[in-house]
C-alpha positions in Angstrom: 0.0 -0.1 0.0 1.1 3.4 -1.0 -0.3 6.7 0.4 0.3 10.4 -0.9 3.1 12.3 0.4 2.3 15.4 2.3 2.4 18.6 0.4 5.3 20.5 1.6 4.5 23.9 2.8 0.7 23.7 2.3 -0.1 24.7 5.9 2.9 27.1 6.7 2.0 29.6 9.1 -1.0 27.6 10.4 -1.5 26.7 14.0 -3.6 23.5 14.9 -5.0 21.8 17.9 -5.5 18.0 17.8 -7.5 16.2 20.3 -6.7 12.6 21.1 -3.3 13.4 19.8 -1.2 11.0 22.1 -1.8 8.0 19.7 -3.6 6.3 16.8 -5.5 8.6 14.4 -4.6 11.7 16.4 -1.0 11.1 16.4 -1.0 10.5 12.7 -3.0 13.7 12.1 -0.4 15.5 14.0 2.5 14.4 12.1 0.8 15.0 8.6 -0.1 18.5 9.6 3.3 19.3 11.1 4.9 17.9 7.8 2.9 20.3 5.8 4.1 23.1 7.8 1.6 23.7 10.6 2.6 24.3 14.3 0.8 21.4 16.0 -0.5 21.3 19.6 -1.7 18.0 20.6 -4.2 17.4 23.5 -4.9 14.0 25.4 -5.2 12.8 28.7 -2.6 10.0 28.2 0.1 12.2 29.3 3.2 10.1 29.3 2.2 8.8 25.8 1.5 12.3 24.5 4.8 13.5 25.4 6.5 10.6 23.8 4.7 11.3 20.5 5.4 15.0 20.4 9.2 14.5 21.5 9.3 11.9 18.6 7.9 14.3 16.0 10.3 17.0 17.2 13.2 14.8 16.4 12.2 15.1 12.8 12.3 18.9 13.4 8.4 19.1 13.4 6.8 21.8 15.5 4.6 19.7 17.8 3.9 20.1 21.3 1.8 18.1 24.0 -0.7 19.6 26.3 -2.8 17.8 28.8 -6.4 18.1 27.6 -9.6 16.4 29.0 -12.0 17.3 26.3 -14.9 17.5 28.8 -13.1 20.1 30.9 -13.8 23.7 29.7 -10.7 24.9 31.7 -8.5 22.5 29.7 -9.9 24.0 26.7 -9.2 27.5 27.8 -5.5 26.5 28.5 -4.8 24.9 25.2 -6.5 27.8 23.3 -4.2 30.2 25.5 -1.2 28.2 24.5 -2.2 28.3 20.8 -2.5 32.0 21.0 1.1 32.3 22.1 1.9 31.2 18.7 0.2 34.2 17.3 -3.1 32.8 16.0 -5.2 29.4 15.8 -6.3 28.2 12.4 -7.3 24.7 12.6 -9.1 22.4 15.2 -9.3 18.6 14.7 -11.8 17.2 17.3 -10.5 13.5 17.1 -10.8 12.5 20.7 -13.4 9.7 21.2 -14.1 6.6 23.4 -16.1 3.3 22.3 -17.7 0.5 23.8 -19.8 -2.5 22.9 -23.3 -2.8 24.7 -26.6 -3.7 23.2 -29.4 -1.0 23.7 -31.3 -3.0 26.7 -27.9 -3.4 28.5 -26.7 0.2 28.2 -26.2 1.9 31.5 -26.7 5.6 32.0 -23.3 6.1 33.3 -21.8 4.4 30.4 -23.9 6.2 28.0 -23.1 9.6 29.6 -19.4 8.9 29.5 -19.4 8.3 25.7 -21.8 11.2 25.0 -19.4 13.6 27.2 -16.3 12.6 25.5 -17.4 12.1 21.8 -20.2 14.8 21.6 -19.8 17.2 24.5 -16.1 17.3 23.9 -16.6 18.3 20.3 -19.2 21.0 21.3 -16.7 22.5 24.0 -13.8 22.5 21.3 -15.9 24.5 19.0 -16.8 26.9 21.7 -13.4 27.3 22.8 -11.5 27.9 19.4 -14.2 30.1 17.5 -13.6 33.3 19.2 -9.8 32.9 18.5 -10.4 32.0 14.8 -12.8 34.9 14.4 -10.3 37.3 15.8 -7.7 36.5 13.1 -10.1 36.1 10.1 -11.2 32.6 10.1 -10.2 29.0 10.3 -11.0 25.2 9.7 -12.8 22.8 12.1 -12.7 19.2 11.5 -14.8 16.9 13.4 -14.4 13.2 13.5 -17.2 11.1 13.5 -17.9 7.8 12.0 -19.8 5.9 9.4 -22.0 4.7 12.3 -23.0 8.2 12.8 -25.0 7.8 9.4 -26.0 4.0 9.8 -26.6 1.9 12.8 -24.6 -0.9 14.2 -25.6 -3.7 16.5 -24.2 -3.2 20.1 -23.1 0.4 19.6 -26.2 2.4 20.7 -24.2 5.1 22.7 -21.5 5.3 20.0 -23.8 5.7 17.1 -25.8 8.3 18.9 -22.6 10.3 20.0 -21.2 10.3 16.4 -24.7 11.3 14.7 -24.6 14.2 17.3 -21.4 15.2 15.9 -22.4 15.2 12.4 -25.5 17.2 13.2 -23.3 19.7 15.2 -21.1 20.1 12.4 -23.6 21.1 10.0 -25.3 23.8 12.4 -21.8 25.1 13.2 -21.0 25.6 9.4 -24.4 27.5 8.9 -23.7 29.7 12.0 -20.0 30.6 11.4 -19.8 30.9 7.5 -19.9 34.6 8.1 -16.9 34.4 10.3 -14.8 32.6 7.4 -14.8 29.5 9.8 -15.4 26.3 7.9 -16.7 23.5 9.7 -16.7 19.8 8.3 -16.9 16.3 9.6 -15.1 13.1 8.3 -16.8 9.7 8.6 -14.4 6.9 8.7 -15.2 3.2 8.5 -13.1 0.6 10.0 -9.6 2.0 11.0 -6.7 0.1 12.6 -6.0 1.9 15.8 -5.6 0.9 19.6 -9.0 2.3 20.3 -10.6 -0.9 18.5 -8.5 -3.5 19.6 -11.1 -4.8 21.7 -13.9 -5.0 19.3 -15.5 -8.3 18.2 -13.4 -10.4 15.8 -13.7 -9.2 12.2 -15.6 -6.0 12.9 -16.5 -4.2 9.8 -14.1 -6.0 7.6 -16.5 -8.7 6.0 -18.8 -5.9 4.9 -16.3 -3.7 3.6 -15.8 -4.1 -0.3 -12.0 -3.5 0.1 -12.0 -6.2 2.6 -9.8 -4.7 5.3 -9.6 -1.6 7.7 -7.9 1.4 6.8 -4.6 2.2 7.9 -4.5 5.6 9.7 -2.2 7.0 6.8 -5.4 6.7 4.6 -7.4 9.1 6.7 -4.7 11.7 7.2 -5.0 13.1 3.7 -8.7 14.2 4.3 -7.7 16.0 7.5 -4.8 17.8 5.7 -7.1 18.8 2.6 -9.9 20.2 5.2 -7.4 22.2 7.1 -5.9 23.6 3.8 -7.0 26.3 1.6 -7.6 23.4 -1.1 -11.1 23.1 0.8 -11.8 26.9 0.8 -15.3 26.3 -0.6 -16.0 23.2 1.6 -18.1 23.6 4.7 -21.0 21.8 6.4 -20.1 18.6 4.6 -19.2 15.0 5.7 -16.6 13.1 4.0 -16.9 9.4 4.0 -13.7 7.4 4.0 -15.0 3.6 4.5 -13.5 1.6 1.9 -17.1 1.3 0.1 -18.9 0.0 3.4 -22.0 2.5 2.8 -22.1 1.6 -0.8 -23.3 -1.7 -0.2 
């Protein structure tokens, strides 16, 4: 498998915050945006791993720093936005942080439901609320939310997860409408199965048998969409959902 190389300089001068940036898709997004020239602030609650990821990327002369960020805590959001502002501006937010569990509807507990909605949906809301004033003050920006094909379709055993990702899609469209006049574009990507640490405990096979390409995506096959939406190449794209699923929804 080969993936397109980063576009050198495409994001020069941009400052980006990426949530869930310690590992998996978030770490891959951080590396790709940094390789295209962005200053990247990675937020996560896995502090040791996040520091290691940032240090690894800095060894390649990439401008990446790690910041503790619980996406459900408004004070943590204030701190990371303040850190971004010390770099002169804030141009990009990638709301990537998310959690998952497998529980049928009749077995779902209120506590587990609330936890997934807090991280996946409320976390995205708080992120948008935190960054939009900063983006507006410097002329605009790009917010990229990460949902899932299971925010579009249902999935047996994922009642809370599907609800949270559907909420992210709906919030994206509303935010795009409300802030187009601020030159802030808001879009959402909907990946299918992706090989990341988060889904290691999912049932054997997962989405693969129903995916026409017969495999999960590698994280490098998702990052190009993030870089595109962060850049001026997508300057007329807002309020849209980009499906990246190996053909799953085409069935």
